Residue frames as a rotation matrix with the C-alpha (Angstrom) as fourth column:
MET 1
0.577 -0.610 0.544 -133.16
-0.768 -0.631 0.107 58.52
0.277 -0.480 -0.832 200.86
THR 2
-0.258 -0.775 -0.577 -130.09
-0.263 0.631 -0.730 56.62
0.929 -0.037 -0.367 201.93
ARG 3
0.551 0.474 -0.687 -130.55
0.446 0.529 0.722 54.50
0.705 -0.704 0.080 205.05
ILE 4
0.022 -0.458 0.889 -129.75
-0.644 -0.687 -0.338 56.37
0.765 -0.565 -0.310 208.28
ARG 5
-0.185 -0.162 -0.969 -128.42
0.510 0.827 -0.236 54.33
0.840 -0.538 -0.070 211.20
LYS 6
0.072 0.214 -0.974 -128.49
0.979 -0.202 0.028 57.13
-0.191 -0.956 -0.224 213.73
LEU 7
0.342 0.053 0.938 -128.99
0.301 -0.952 -0.055 60.84
0.890 0.301 -0.342 214.25
VAL 8
-0.045 -0.442 -0.896 -126.99
0.998 -0.063 -0.019 62.81
-0.048 -0.895 0.444 216.81
THR 9
0.596 0.158 0.787 -127.36
0.242 -0.970 0.011 66.41
0.765 0.184 -0.617 217.94
VAL 10
-0.142 -0.729 -0.670 -124.54
0.979 -0.003 -0.205 68.09
0.148 -0.684 0.714 219.85
VAL 11
0.748 0.367 0.554 -125.16
0.255 -0.928 0.270 71.36
0.613 -0.061 -0.788 221.69
GLU 12
-0.224 -0.864 -0.450 -122.20
0.941 -0.073 -0.330 73.30
0.253 -0.497 0.830 223.05
GLU 13
0.800 0.456 0.390 -122.63
0.322 -0.875 0.362 76.42
0.507 -0.164 -0.846 225.15
ILE 14
-0.266 -0.958 -0.103 -119.54
0.756 -0.141 -0.639 78.46
0.598 -0.248 0.762 226.00
LEU 15
0.766 0.599 -0.233 -120.04
0.585 -0.501 0.638 80.46
0.265 -0.625 -0.734 229.19
SER 16
0.754 -0.604 -0.259 -116.47
-0.343 -0.697 0.629 81.63
-0.560 -0.385 -0.733 229.73
ASP 17
0.759 -0.594 0.265 -113.21
0.588 0.453 -0.670 81.61
0.278 0.665 0.693 227.83
GLY 18
-0.074 -0.903 0.424 -109.73
0.397 -0.416 -0.818 82.72
0.915 0.108 0.389 228.79
GLY 19
-0.664 -0.188 -0.724 -110.78
0.742 -0.051 -0.668 83.20
0.089 -0.981 0.173 232.41
ARG 20
-0.885 0.398 -0.242 -113.50
-0.338 -0.906 -0.254 85.70
-0.321 -0.142 0.936 231.52
GLU 21
-0.237 0.895 0.378 -117.25
0.458 0.446 -0.769 85.17
-0.857 -0.009 -0.516 231.34
THR 22
-0.745 0.075 0.663 -118.89
0.640 -0.205 0.741 85.80
0.191 0.976 0.105 227.99
ARG 23
-0.868 0.497 0.016 -121.35
-0.494 -0.858 -0.143 88.70
-0.057 -0.132 0.990 227.56
ARG 24
0.374 0.922 0.099 -123.83
-0.889 0.387 -0.244 86.07
-0.264 0.003 0.965 226.48
PRO 25
0.094 -0.356 0.930 -123.41
-0.073 0.929 0.363 82.32
-0.993 -0.103 0.062 226.07
VAL 26
-0.307 -0.237 -0.921 -121.96
-0.939 -0.083 0.335 81.33
-0.156 0.968 -0.197 222.69
ARG 27
0.238 0.535 0.810 -124.10
-0.339 0.828 -0.447 78.46
-0.910 -0.168 0.378 221.46
LYS 28
-0.518 -0.385 -0.763 -122.96
-0.855 0.231 0.464 75.99
-0.002 0.893 -0.449 218.79
VAL 29
0.306 0.649 0.696 -125.04
-0.480 0.737 -0.476 73.09
-0.822 -0.188 0.537 217.50
ALA 30
-0.714 -0.429 -0.553 -124.09
-0.698 0.387 0.602 70.21
-0.044 0.816 -0.576 215.22
ALA 31
0.470 0.813 0.343 -126.72
-0.645 0.582 -0.494 67.92
-0.602 0.011 0.798 213.73
VAL 32
-0.563 -0.808 -0.177 -125.21
-0.783 0.452 0.427 64.66
-0.265 0.379 -0.887 212.53
ALA 33
0.713 0.700 -0.042 -126.43
-0.671 0.665 -0.328 61.72
-0.202 0.262 0.944 210.48
VAL 34
-0.523 -0.756 0.394 -124.71
-0.529 0.651 0.545 58.35
-0.668 0.077 -0.740 210.24
LEU 35
0.529 0.779 -0.336 -125.77
-0.706 0.185 -0.684 56.87
-0.471 0.599 0.648 206.94
GLU 36
0.366 -0.322 0.873 -125.08
0.405 0.900 0.163 53.84
-0.838 0.294 0.460 204.85
ASN 37
-0.231 -0.509 -0.829 -122.72
-0.671 -0.534 0.514 54.50
-0.705 0.675 -0.218 201.95
PRO 38
0.722 0.633 0.279 -124.39
-0.254 0.619 -0.743 52.85
-0.643 0.466 0.608 198.95
PHE 39
0.827 -0.456 -0.329 -121.10
-0.342 0.057 -0.938 52.93
0.446 0.888 -0.109 197.01
ALA 40
0.365 -0.715 0.596 -118.77
-0.815 0.064 0.576 51.54
-0.450 -0.696 -0.559 199.68
GLY 41
0.024 -0.507 0.862 -116.24
-0.085 0.858 0.507 49.10
-0.996 -0.085 -0.022 198.31
ARG 42
0.020 -0.009 1.000 -116.71
0.921 0.389 -0.015 49.89
-0.389 0.921 0.016 194.63
PHE 43
-0.825 -0.300 -0.478 -116.03
0.073 -0.897 0.436 52.67
-0.560 0.325 0.762 192.17
VAL 44
0.088 0.904 0.419 -119.22
0.901 0.107 -0.421 54.13
-0.426 0.414 -0.804 190.70
GLU 45
-0.712 -0.396 0.580 -119.19
0.659 -0.662 0.358 56.84
0.242 0.637 0.732 188.04
ASP 46
-0.221 0.746 0.628 -122.66
0.030 -0.638 0.769 58.30
0.975 0.188 0.119 188.72
LEU 47
-0.866 -0.163 -0.474 -122.93
0.469 0.068 -0.881 59.61
0.176 -0.984 0.017 192.29
GLY 48
-0.522 0.730 0.441 -126.42
-0.223 -0.616 0.756 61.02
0.823 0.296 0.484 191.69
PRO 49
0.368 0.720 -0.589 -128.05
0.449 0.417 0.790 59.11
0.815 -0.555 -0.169 194.56
LEU 50
-0.153 -0.479 -0.864 -125.58
0.985 -0.147 -0.093 60.63
-0.083 -0.865 0.495 197.06
ILE 51
-0.936 -0.130 0.328 -126.04
0.203 -0.959 0.199 64.09
0.288 0.253 0.924 195.52
ASP 52
-0.112 0.977 0.180 -129.81
-0.117 -0.192 0.974 63.76
0.987 0.088 0.136 195.95
ALA 53
0.351 0.176 -0.920 -129.33
0.802 0.451 0.392 62.41
0.484 -0.875 0.017 199.48
GLY 54
-0.712 -0.670 -0.208 -127.30
0.691 -0.619 -0.373 65.54
0.121 -0.409 0.904 200.25
GLU 55
-0.642 0.555 0.529 -130.36
-0.271 -0.810 0.520 67.66
0.717 0.191 0.671 199.58
GLU 56
0.390 0.850 -0.355 -132.68
0.042 0.369 0.929 65.51
0.920 -0.377 0.108 201.69
LEU 57
0.210 -0.395 -0.894 -130.20
0.936 0.346 0.067 65.12
0.283 -0.851 0.442 204.53
GLY 58
-0.809 -0.490 0.324 -129.31
0.418 -0.868 -0.268 68.80
0.413 -0.082 0.907 204.33
ALA 59
-0.166 0.845 0.509 -132.95
-0.361 -0.532 0.766 69.69
0.918 -0.057 0.393 204.95
LEU 60
0.622 0.414 -0.665 -133.27
0.357 0.605 0.711 67.21
0.697 -0.680 0.229 207.81
LEU 61
-0.045 -0.752 -0.658 -130.03
0.982 0.087 -0.167 68.19
0.182 -0.654 0.734 209.55
ALA 62
-0.769 -0.209 0.604 -130.46
0.211 -0.975 -0.068 71.93
0.603 0.075 0.794 209.01
LYS 63
0.216 0.930 0.297 -133.91
-0.248 -0.242 0.938 71.77
0.944 -0.276 0.179 210.61
ARG 64
0.642 -0.019 -0.767 -132.59
0.637 0.570 0.519 69.81
0.427 -0.822 0.377 213.59
ALA 65
-0.388 -0.898 -0.208 -129.62
0.888 -0.304 -0.345 72.13
0.246 -0.319 0.915 214.05
THR 66
-0.676 0.134 0.724 -131.53
-0.034 -0.988 0.151 75.39
0.736 0.078 0.673 213.81
GLU 67
0.479 0.878 -0.013 -134.29
-0.084 0.061 0.995 74.15
0.874 -0.475 0.103 216.12
ALA 68
0.500 -0.361 -0.788 -131.73
0.830 0.459 0.317 73.06
0.247 -0.812 0.528 218.73
LEU 69
-0.569 -0.738 0.362 -129.92
0.623 -0.674 -0.397 76.39
0.537 0.000 0.843 218.39
GLY 70
0.136 0.751 -0.646 -132.98
0.984 -0.178 0.001 78.23
-0.114 -0.636 -0.763 219.67
ALA 71
0.192 -0.128 -0.973 -131.83
0.066 -0.988 0.142 81.54
-0.979 -0.091 -0.181 218.16
ALA 72
0.937 0.078 -0.341 -131.09
-0.312 -0.252 -0.916 83.05
-0.157 0.965 -0.211 214.78
ALA 73
0.536 -0.778 0.328 -128.14
0.740 0.620 0.262 81.32
-0.407 0.102 0.908 213.14
GLU 74
0.723 -0.384 -0.574 -125.16
-0.427 -0.902 0.065 83.58
-0.543 0.198 -0.816 212.41
SER 75
-0.307 -0.890 -0.338 -122.54
-0.919 0.184 0.349 81.05
-0.249 0.418 -0.874 211.30
TYR 76
0.800 0.542 0.255 -122.67
-0.456 0.827 -0.328 77.76
-0.389 0.146 0.909 209.47
GLY 77
-0.335 -0.882 -0.332 -120.52
-0.934 0.263 0.243 74.94
-0.127 0.392 -0.911 208.19
LYS 78
0.821 0.569 -0.047 -120.66
-0.566 0.801 -0.196 71.34
-0.074 0.188 0.979 206.95
ALA 79
-0.323 -0.946 0.019 -118.43
-0.941 0.324 0.096 68.27
-0.097 0.013 -0.995 207.05
ALA 80
0.824 0.531 -0.198 -118.34
-0.546 0.837 -0.032 64.55
0.149 0.135 0.980 206.34
VAL 81
-0.324 -0.847 0.422 -116.23
-0.829 0.469 0.304 61.58
-0.455 -0.251 -0.854 207.38
VAL 82
0.495 0.424 -0.759 -116.31
-0.783 0.595 -0.178 58.65
0.376 0.683 0.626 204.96
GLY 83
0.656 -0.206 0.726 -115.65
-0.348 0.772 0.533 55.12
-0.670 -0.602 0.434 206.23
GLU 84
-0.219 -0.975 -0.042 -112.63
-0.490 0.072 0.868 53.32
-0.844 0.211 -0.494 204.86
ALA 85
-0.356 0.133 0.925 -114.53
0.659 0.737 0.147 51.40
-0.662 0.662 -0.350 202.14
GLY 86
0.754 0.650 0.100 -115.62
0.557 -0.551 -0.622 54.72
-0.349 0.524 -0.777 200.62
GLU 87
-0.265 -0.833 0.485 -113.81
0.952 -0.307 -0.009 57.60
0.157 0.460 0.874 198.95
TYR 88
-0.757 -0.132 -0.640 -113.48
0.348 -0.911 -0.223 61.38
-0.553 -0.392 0.735 199.31
GLU 89
-0.924 0.383 0.001 -115.76
-0.190 -0.461 0.867 61.96
0.333 0.800 0.499 196.35
HIS 90
-0.250 0.859 -0.447 -118.63
0.738 0.468 0.487 60.37
0.627 -0.208 -0.751 198.28
ALA 91
-0.222 0.110 -0.969 -118.31
0.804 -0.542 -0.246 63.16
-0.552 -0.833 0.032 200.87
ALA 92
-0.914 -0.175 -0.366 -118.14
-0.039 -0.861 0.508 65.76
-0.404 0.478 0.780 198.09
ALA 93
-0.714 0.698 0.045 -121.31
0.259 0.205 0.944 64.36
0.650 0.686 -0.327 196.50
LEU 94
0.037 0.734 -0.678 -123.21
0.978 0.112 0.174 64.78
0.204 -0.670 -0.714 199.77
LEU 95
-0.158 -0.217 -0.963 -121.77
0.735 -0.677 0.033 68.17
-0.659 -0.703 0.266 200.70
HIS 96
-0.752 -0.485 -0.446 -121.55
0.184 -0.805 0.565 70.26
-0.632 0.343 0.695 197.56
PRO 97
-0.880 0.307 0.362 -124.10
0.328 -0.158 0.932 70.04
0.343 0.939 0.038 194.76
LYS 98
-0.154 0.969 0.195 -127.41
0.185 -0.166 0.969 70.21
0.971 0.185 -0.154 196.67
LEU 99
-0.096 0.129 -0.987 -126.94
0.962 0.266 -0.059 70.39
0.255 -0.955 -0.149 200.46
GLY 100
-0.898 -0.421 -0.126 -126.45
0.439 -0.863 -0.250 74.16
-0.003 -0.280 0.960 200.51
ALA 101
-0.577 0.715 0.395 -129.93
-0.142 -0.564 0.814 75.22
0.804 0.413 0.426 199.42
PRO 102
0.420 0.794 -0.439 -131.83
0.392 0.278 0.877 73.62
0.818 -0.541 -0.195 202.33
LEU 103
-0.143 -0.530 -0.836 -129.21
0.990 -0.091 -0.112 74.85
-0.017 -0.843 0.537 204.81
ARG 104
-0.948 -0.192 0.254 -129.50
0.228 -0.966 0.119 78.41
0.222 0.170 0.960 203.52
ALA 105
-0.156 0.971 0.180 -133.30
-0.046 -0.190 0.981 78.17
0.987 0.145 0.074 203.71
ALA 106
0.378 0.312 -0.872 -133.12
0.751 0.448 0.485 76.96
0.542 -0.838 -0.065 207.32
VAL 107
-0.324 -0.578 -0.749 -130.86
0.894 -0.445 -0.043 79.84
-0.308 -0.684 0.661 208.41
GLY 108
0.588 0.687 -0.427 -132.89
0.511 -0.725 -0.462 82.48
-0.627 0.054 -0.777 206.61
GLY 109
0.900 -0.286 -0.330 -130.50
-0.435 -0.653 -0.620 83.24
-0.038 0.701 -0.712 203.77
GLY 110
0.399 -0.845 0.357 -126.77
0.193 0.457 0.868 82.87
-0.897 -0.277 0.345 203.72
LYS 111
0.933 -0.067 -0.354 -124.91
-0.347 -0.434 -0.832 84.71
-0.098 0.899 -0.428 200.99
ALA 112
0.042 -0.998 0.040 -121.46
-0.978 -0.032 0.208 83.42
-0.206 -0.048 -0.977 201.93
ILE 113
-0.059 -0.189 -0.980 -120.04
-0.485 0.863 -0.137 80.11
0.872 0.468 -0.143 200.81
ILE 114
0.865 0.317 0.388 -120.68
-0.496 0.435 0.751 77.33
0.070 -0.843 0.534 203.31
PRO 115
-0.135 -0.991 -0.023 -117.26
-0.974 0.137 -0.180 76.19
0.182 -0.002 -0.983 204.53
SER 116
0.875 0.468 -0.126 -116.68
-0.455 0.883 0.119 72.46
0.167 -0.047 0.985 204.49
ALA 117
-0.284 -0.926 0.249 -114.30
-0.942 0.318 0.109 69.69
-0.180 -0.204 -0.962 205.46
LYS 118
0.826 0.490 -0.279 -114.05
-0.532 0.841 -0.101 66.05
0.185 0.232 0.955 204.54
LYS 119
-0.310 -0.937 0.163 -111.88
-0.951 0.304 -0.058 63.12
0.004 -0.173 -0.985 205.48
LEU 120
0.254 0.274 -0.928 -111.66
-0.266 0.942 0.205 59.34
0.930 0.195 0.312 205.57
GLY 121
-0.608 -0.495 0.621 -111.66
-0.731 0.044 -0.681 57.52
0.310 -0.868 -0.389 208.89
GLY 122
-0.538 0.367 -0.759 -113.02
0.324 0.921 0.216 54.81
0.778 -0.130 -0.614 211.10
PRO 123
0.467 0.815 -0.343 -115.27
0.616 -0.021 0.788 54.76
0.634 -0.579 -0.512 214.16
GLY 124
0.571 -0.145 -0.808 -114.71
0.716 -0.393 0.576 57.71
-0.401 -0.908 -0.121 216.47
THR 125
-0.420 -0.738 0.529 -112.85
0.896 -0.429 0.114 59.82
0.143 0.521 0.841 213.89
ALA 126
0.145 0.405 -0.903 -113.18
0.540 -0.797 -0.271 63.48
-0.829 -0.448 -0.334 214.82
ILE 127
-0.245 -0.204 0.948 -113.68
0.907 -0.395 0.149 66.23
0.344 0.896 0.282 212.26
ASP 128
-0.572 0.038 -0.819 -113.59
0.382 -0.872 -0.307 69.98
-0.726 -0.488 0.484 212.74
VAL 129
0.236 0.718 0.655 -116.59
0.971 -0.158 -0.176 71.54
-0.023 0.678 -0.734 211.03
PRO 130
-0.820 -0.571 0.037 -115.34
0.572 -0.820 0.029 74.94
0.013 0.045 0.999 209.82
LEU 131
0.269 0.924 -0.273 -117.60
0.924 -0.328 -0.198 77.89
-0.273 -0.199 -0.941 210.60
HIS 132
-0.896 -0.437 -0.073 -117.95
0.427 -0.896 0.121 81.43
-0.118 0.077 0.990 209.38
PHE 133
-0.477 0.733 -0.485 -120.56
-0.199 -0.628 -0.752 84.17
-0.856 -0.262 0.446 209.21
LYS 134
-0.126 0.529 0.839 -123.37
0.665 0.673 -0.325 83.16
-0.736 0.517 -0.437 206.85
ASP 135
0.800 0.589 0.115 -123.72
0.489 -0.529 -0.693 86.45
-0.347 0.610 -0.712 204.98
ALA 136
0.786 -0.617 -0.025 -120.11
-0.524 -0.645 -0.556 87.62
0.327 0.450 -0.831 204.56
ALA 137
0.776 -0.446 -0.446 -117.19
0.424 0.892 -0.156 85.20
0.467 -0.068 0.881 204.54
PHE 138
-0.167 -0.954 0.247 -114.60
0.408 -0.295 -0.864 87.79
0.897 -0.043 0.439 205.64
VAL 139
0.562 0.366 0.742 -116.21
-0.541 -0.516 0.664 88.52
0.625 -0.775 -0.092 209.01
ARG 140
-0.314 -0.892 -0.324 -113.21
-0.274 0.412 -0.869 87.58
0.909 -0.184 -0.374 211.14
THR 141
-0.449 0.174 0.877 -115.11
-0.893 -0.133 -0.431 87.57
0.041 -0.976 0.215 214.45
HIS 142
0.534 0.783 0.317 -116.95
-0.763 0.609 -0.217 84.43
-0.363 -0.126 0.923 213.33
TYR 143
0.088 -0.570 -0.817 -114.00
-0.631 0.603 -0.488 82.35
0.771 0.559 -0.307 212.06
ASP 144
-0.081 -0.012 0.997 -114.34
-0.929 0.364 -0.071 79.22
-0.362 -0.931 -0.041 214.16
ALA 145
-0.449 0.024 -0.893 -114.88
-0.454 0.855 0.251 75.46
0.770 0.518 -0.373 214.11
MET 146
0.268 0.524 0.809 -116.80
-0.948 0.294 0.123 72.82
-0.174 -0.799 0.575 216.02
GLU 147
-0.795 -0.581 -0.175 -115.36
-0.598 0.799 0.063 69.37
0.103 0.155 -0.983 216.58
VAL 148
0.402 0.913 0.074 -117.76
-0.913 0.406 -0.047 66.52
-0.073 -0.049 0.996 215.88
ARG 149
-0.764 -0.536 -0.358 -117.29
-0.564 0.825 -0.032 62.81
0.312 0.178 -0.933 216.46
VAL 150
0.522 0.850 0.067 -119.57
-0.815 0.474 0.334 59.81
0.252 -0.229 0.940 216.76
HIS 151
0.009 -0.665 0.747 -118.01
-0.849 0.390 0.357 57.10
-0.529 -0.637 -0.561 218.91
ASP 152
-0.118 -0.015 0.993 -119.14
0.114 0.993 0.029 54.17
-0.987 0.116 -0.115 216.74
ALA 153
0.721 0.399 0.566 -119.09
0.606 0.032 -0.795 55.75
-0.335 0.916 -0.219 213.29
PRO 154
0.401 0.624 -0.671 -118.31
-0.916 0.266 -0.301 55.73
-0.009 0.735 0.678 210.50
ARG 155
0.319 -0.248 0.915 -118.08
0.017 0.967 0.256 52.02
-0.947 -0.066 0.313 210.01
ALA 156
-0.643 -0.725 0.247 -116.33
0.245 0.110 0.963 50.97
-0.726 0.680 0.107 206.79
ASN 157
-0.619 0.474 0.626 -119.57
0.753 0.133 0.644 51.22
0.222 0.870 -0.440 204.78
GLU 158
0.429 0.797 -0.426 -120.90
0.885 -0.466 0.020 54.44
-0.182 -0.386 -0.905 206.35
ILE 159
-0.413 -0.458 0.787 -120.60
0.490 -0.840 -0.232 58.20
0.767 0.290 0.572 206.14
VAL 160
-0.076 0.329 -0.941 -120.93
0.895 -0.393 -0.210 60.68
-0.439 -0.858 -0.265 208.99
LEU 161
-0.277 0.096 0.956 -122.51
0.631 -0.732 0.256 63.89
0.725 0.674 0.142 207.72
ALA 162
-0.162 0.147 -0.976 -122.59
0.914 -0.350 -0.205 67.00
-0.371 -0.925 -0.078 209.95
ILE 163
0.076 0.205 0.976 -124.07
0.459 -0.876 0.148 70.48
0.885 0.437 -0.161 209.73
ALA 164
-0.307 -0.208 -0.929 -123.10
0.941 -0.210 -0.264 73.04
-0.141 -0.955 0.260 212.36
VAL 165
0.220 0.389 0.894 -124.64
0.398 -0.873 0.282 76.42
0.890 0.294 -0.348 213.17
THR 166
-0.591 -0.398 -0.702 -123.88
0.804 -0.218 -0.554 79.03
0.067 -0.891 0.449 215.81
ALA 167
0.589 0.808 -0.021 -125.73
0.794 -0.574 0.197 81.93
0.147 -0.133 -0.980 217.40
GLY 168
0.932 -0.314 -0.181 -122.67
-0.257 -0.925 0.281 84.18
-0.256 -0.215 -0.942 217.41
GLY 169
0.490 -0.844 -0.216 -118.97
-0.352 0.035 -0.935 84.52
0.797 0.535 -0.280 216.85
ARG 170
-0.210 -0.671 -0.711 -116.09
0.524 0.537 -0.661 83.61
0.826 -0.511 0.239 219.14
PRO 171
0.374 0.462 -0.804 -116.50
0.919 -0.065 0.390 84.51
0.128 -0.884 -0.449 222.83
HIS 172
0.570 -0.253 -0.782 -114.01
0.258 -0.848 0.463 87.39
-0.781 -0.465 -0.418 223.01
PRO 173
0.467 -0.420 0.778 -112.91
0.877 0.107 -0.468 88.35
0.113 0.901 0.419 219.47
ARG 174
0.818 -0.227 -0.529 -110.14
0.001 -0.918 0.396 90.92
-0.576 -0.324 -0.751 219.47
VAL 175
-0.145 -0.898 0.415 -107.87
0.601 0.253 0.758 90.29
-0.786 0.359 0.503 216.49
GLY 176
-0.481 -0.011 -0.877 -109.37
-0.398 -0.888 0.230 93.02
-0.782 0.459 0.422 214.33
GLY 177
-0.972 0.104 0.212 -110.86
0.236 0.430 0.871 92.76
-0.001 0.897 -0.443 210.89
LEU 178
-0.577 0.813 0.082 -114.38
-0.427 -0.385 0.818 93.00
0.696 0.437 0.569 209.60
THR 179
-0.884 0.382 0.270 -117.20
-0.133 0.350 -0.927 92.55
-0.448 -0.856 -0.259 212.13
LYS 180
-0.482 0.800 0.357 -120.76
0.858 0.514 0.006 91.36
-0.179 0.309 -0.934 211.60
ASP 181
0.376 0.692 -0.616 -122.09
0.575 -0.696 -0.430 94.89
-0.727 -0.193 -0.659 212.06
GLU 182
-0.137 -0.529 -0.838 -119.61
-0.399 -0.745 0.536 96.39
-0.907 0.407 -0.108 209.57
ALA 183
-0.760 -0.206 0.617 -120.27
0.363 0.652 0.666 93.82
-0.539 0.730 -0.420 206.84
ARG 184
-0.653 0.514 -0.556 -122.26
-0.728 -0.630 0.271 94.97
-0.211 0.582 0.785 203.81
LYS 185
-0.430 0.445 0.786 -123.65
-0.007 0.868 -0.496 91.45
-0.903 -0.219 -0.370 203.32
GLU 186
0.313 0.542 -0.780 -124.13
-0.742 -0.374 -0.557 92.03
-0.593 0.753 0.285 199.60
ASP 187
0.296 -0.309 -0.904 -121.77
-0.865 0.314 -0.391 89.68
0.404 0.898 -0.174 197.79
GLY 188
0.952 0.089 -0.293 -121.16
0.030 0.925 0.380 86.95
0.304 -0.370 0.878 200.36
LEU 189
0.130 -0.983 -0.127 -117.62
0.662 0.182 -0.727 88.18
0.738 0.011 0.674 200.93
ARG 190
-0.879 -0.472 -0.068 -117.61
0.395 -0.641 -0.659 91.51
0.267 -0.606 0.749 202.78
């Protein structure tokens, strides 16, 4: 596995929004790893080591996030910030080929695509981890995001990798559209 400098877990609990208390707290958790980028500062054709690290880190972070959530996960998302000596494709290698399987296993399924975001930045760069319902992407009540930042990362030769999960949708959804209870949850879309 790639060398990890630090692990961070962020737990957010929304108790009220818009001047109204929530029916139940909306809990969001992000599990974050700050890791060394083995390809920083050079172009490498074969990103296999980062692809494999995505699977290992996906398992580690998904376990940490779901344990900290303390409830069944309803929404999920993933994101990465690559330090300035790296490139976007390094984030893609971590996020896309193999990270999804361990995340889906940790949340007990997940038929919908796992939304993702990636960017380049320096220490303290924030990224919004996109979120949506894990079994049907068009469940509008769960369209959301969780901002993640690590004050001292990524350094030029690092990558910040984040997985976020939630125990529900937005606090007071009322813009219409498909709800979790209406979703068929068959094809990952509706």
